[in-house]
C-alpha positions as CSV (number, residue, x, y, z in Angstrom):
1,M,-0.4,0.1,0.4
2,T,0.9,3.8,-0.8
3,A,0.3,6.7,1.7
4,G,-1.7,9.5,0.9
5,R,1.0,11.6,2.1
6,L,4.3,12.1,3.1
7,I,6.1,14.7,5.1
8,V,9.6,14.9,5.4
9,W,9.7,17.7,8.6
10,R,13.4,19.6,8.8
11,H,13.8,19.7,12.8
12,G,13.5,23.2,14.6
13,R,16.7,25.8,15.3
14,T,19.5,25.3,16.9
15,E,22.2,27.5,18.9
16,W,24.7,26.1,16.2
17,N,22.5,27.0,13.8
18,L,22.0,30.8,14.4
19,Q,26.0,30.2,14.8
20,D,26.1,29.0,11.1
21,K,28.3,25.8,13.0
22,I,28.4,22.5,11.3
23,Q,26.1,19.9,13.5
24,G,26.2,16.5,11.4
25,Q,25.1,13.9,14.2
26,A,26.5,16.4,17.5
27,D,23.2,15.7,19.4
28,I,22.4,19.7,19.9
29,P,19.0,20.5,21.5
30,L,16.5,22.9,20.0
31,D,16.9,26.5,21.8
32,S,13.9,28.5,22.3
33,V,13.3,29.7,18.8
34,G,13.4,26.7,17.5
35,I,11.1,25.1,20.6
36,S,8.2,27.3,19.5
37,Q,8.9,26.9,15.6
38,A,8.4,23.2,16.2
39,R,5.2,23.8,18.6
40,A,4.0,26.6,15.3
41,A,4.6,23.7,12.5
42,A,3.1,20.8,14.8
43,A,0.1,22.7,15.3
44,R,-0.1,23.1,10.7
45,L,0.7,19.6,10.4
46,A,-1.5,18.3,13.0
47,S,-4.6,19.5,10.9
48,L,-3.9,16.9,8.3
49,A,-4.0,14.3,10.8
50,P,-0.6,12.2,10.2
51,T,-1.8,8.5,11.0
52,R,2.4,7.4,11.7
53,L,5.4,9.2,12.7
54,F,9.0,8.9,12.4
55,S,11.9,10.3,14.0
56,S,16.0,10.8,13.5
57,D,16.6,9.9,17.3
58,L,19.1,13.2,17.6
59,Q,17.0,15.3,20.3
60,R,16.6,18.1,18.2
61,A,14.9,16.1,15.9
62,A,13.4,14.1,18.3
63,A,12.0,17.0,20.1
64,T,10.5,18.9,17.1
65,A,8.6,15.0,16.2
66,G,7.3,15.3,20.2
67,E,5.9,18.8,19.1
68,L,3.6,16.6,17.1
69,A,3.0,14.0,19.2
70,A,2.0,16.1,22.0
71,L,-1.0,17.3,19.8
72,T,-2.0,13.9,17.7
73,G,-1.4,11.0,20.3
74,L,0.9,9.4,18.2
75,K,4.0,7.4,19.0
76,V,7.0,8.7,17.6
77,E,8.9,5.9,15.8
78,Y,13.0,6.2,15.7
79,D,15.3,5.3,12.9
80,E,19.2,5.7,13.2
81,A,18.9,6.1,9.3
82,L,17.0,9.5,9.7
83,R,20.1,11.1,11.5
84,E,21.9,14.0,9.8
85,I,25.2,13.9,7.8
86,N,28.3,11.9,10.3
87,V,30.5,15.0,9.8
88,D,33.1,13.1,12.5
89,D,36.0,16.0,13.8
90,W,34.4,18.9,11.4
91,A,31.1,19.2,14.1
92,G,31.5,22.7,16.0
93,M,33.0,24.7,12.7
94,T,31.7,27.3,11.0
95,M,31.8,27.0,7.3
96,E,34.2,29.9,7.4
97,E,36.5,27.8,9.7
98,L,36.5,25.1,7.5
99,A,37.4,27.0,4.7
100,A,40.2,28.0,6.3
101,I,41.7,24.8,7.9
102,H,40.3,22.6,4.6
103,P,40.0,25.1,1.5
104,E,40.3,22.3,-0.8
105,A,37.8,20.0,0.6
106,A,35.6,23.1,1.4
107,A,35.5,24.1,-2.5
108,R,34.6,20.5,-3.3
109,I,31.8,21.1,-1.7
110,R,31.1,24.3,-2.8
111,S,31.3,22.7,-6.3
112,G,29.1,19.6,-5.8
113,E,31.7,17.2,-5.6
114,P,32.2,14.2,-3.8
115,Q,33.6,15.1,-0.9
116,R,34.1,12.8,2.9
117,R,33.2,15.2,5.7
118,G,35.6,14.8,8.7
119,T,38.3,12.1,9.1
120,A,35.6,9.4,9.2
121,G,32.4,10.8,8.5
122,E,30.3,9.7,5.4
123,T,29.9,11.2,1.9
124,V,26.4,12.9,0.9
125,E,26.1,9.8,-1.6
126,E,26.5,7.8,1.3
127,V,23.8,9.7,3.6
128,A,21.8,9.4,0.5
129,E,21.8,6.0,0.5
130,R,21.0,5.2,4.2
131,F,18.2,8.0,4.2
132,A,15.8,7.0,0.9
133,P,15.7,3.4,2.7
134,A,14.5,4.7,5.5
135,L,11.5,6.9,3.8
136,A,10.5,3.4,1.7
137,R,10.4,1.8,5.3
138,A,7.9,4.5,6.7
139,V,5.3,4.6,3.6
140,E,5.9,0.4,3.1
141,H,2.5,-1.0,5.1
142,A,0.6,2.6,4.7
143,E,-3.0,2.7,3.4
144,P,-4.1,5.4,0.6
145,S,-5.5,7.3,3.5
146,D,-2.4,7.7,5.9
147,T,-0.4,11.2,6.0
148,V,3.0,9.3,7.2
149,V,5.3,12.1,8.8
150,V,9.2,12.1,9.3
151,A,10.8,14.5,11.3
152,T,14.9,15.0,10.8
153,H,17.8,16.8,9.2
154,G,18.3,19.1,6.4
155,L,21.2,18.2,4.0
156,A,19.6,14.1,4.9
157,A,16.1,15.1,3.5
158,R,17.3,16.8,0.4
159,V,19.6,14.3,-0.6
160,G,17.7,11.3,0.8
161,I,14.1,12.5,-0.9
162,C,16.4,12.9,-4.3
163,L,16.7,9.5,-4.4
164,F,13.9,8.3,-2.8
165,L,12.3,10.0,-6.5
166,G,15.0,8.3,-8.2
167,I,16.4,11.7,-9.1
168,P,19.8,11.7,-11.0
169,K,22.5,12.9,-8.6
170,D,23.8,15.7,-10.7
171,H,20.4,17.4,-10.7
172,W,20.2,17.1,-6.6
173,P,22.1,20.7,-5.9
174,A,18.4,22.1,-7.9
175,F,16.7,21.8,-5.1
176,G,17.4,24.3,-2.0
177,G,17.8,23.6,1.8
178,L,15.2,23.0,3.9
179,S,14.7,25.9,6.4
180,N,14.5,24.9,10.5
181,C,10.9,23.1,10.9
182,N,9.5,23.5,7.2
183,W,9.1,20.3,4.8
184,V,8.2,18.8,1.4
185,S,5.2,17.1,1.0
186,L,5.1,14.1,-1.7
187,L,2.5,12.6,-2.8
188,P,1.7,9.3,-5.0
189,S,1.9,9.6,-8.3
190,R,0.5,7.4,-11.1
191,N,2.8,5.3,-11.8
192,S,3.7,3.8,-8.2
193,R,6.2,6.6,-7.6
194,W,6.5,9.4,-5.6
195,R,6.4,13.6,-6.8
196,I,7.1,16.4,-4.9
197,E,3.8,18.7,-3.9
198,E,5.4,21.2,-2.0
199,W,9.5,21.8,-1.5
200,N,10.6,23.6,1.4
201,A,7.1,24.3,2.8
202,G,5.9,26.2,5.9
203,S,1.9,26.2,5.5
204,L,-0.3,23.9,4.1
205,P,-0.6,22.4,1.0
206,E,-3.4,24.1,-1.3
207,P,-5.3,22.1,-4.1
208,V,-3.7,22.9,-7.2
209,M,-6.5,24.5,-10.0
210,S,-4.8,24.6,-13.5
211,D,-4.6,22.9,-16.9
212,D,-1.2,21.3,-15.6
213,P,-2.1,17.6,-15.9
214,Q,0.4,16.6,-12.6
215,R,-2.2,18.2,-9.5
């Protein structure tokens, strides 16, 4: 079966987000703004009557999911595969600091070339390869009337969704990053795959009323 809608939701703001520090899998909590963002977004998403709720086990995503769980009564189902990219010893650096210490690596990241984060972290491709199957598991047993919500992280969501949709890697940079507590809404398409309804959304989806048959 296929869910009626899959929402992939980025966590609220953290202090490291505000300071432009690379977080990776460092377990940084939401700041006060992030908590407010999560509560406001949860109230909007609750109106979609979600039926299952998954989350990364890192506390910034888990706390975001917890706001929706509190409103809906859903149990949060945790999956380590939904974590952010592992940046190893780069965690806590700003992008400026990274560029000063590892200029070649920073240049490769900016140009979209393959680059392992840190000494023993992950590449973007490895993140996508663990994240996309987690999305498939989340909707595996869903019914057409279900709305499944996945609380997670920005980079992992962006590249994981692209792989999940079968988008070639060369086109991944065309999809912008997700703002704190914004989400991507995916709908099943007629060929048993998924399509993007909204990207980096912060308000509820509106019906598409046009001559476009892809609606």
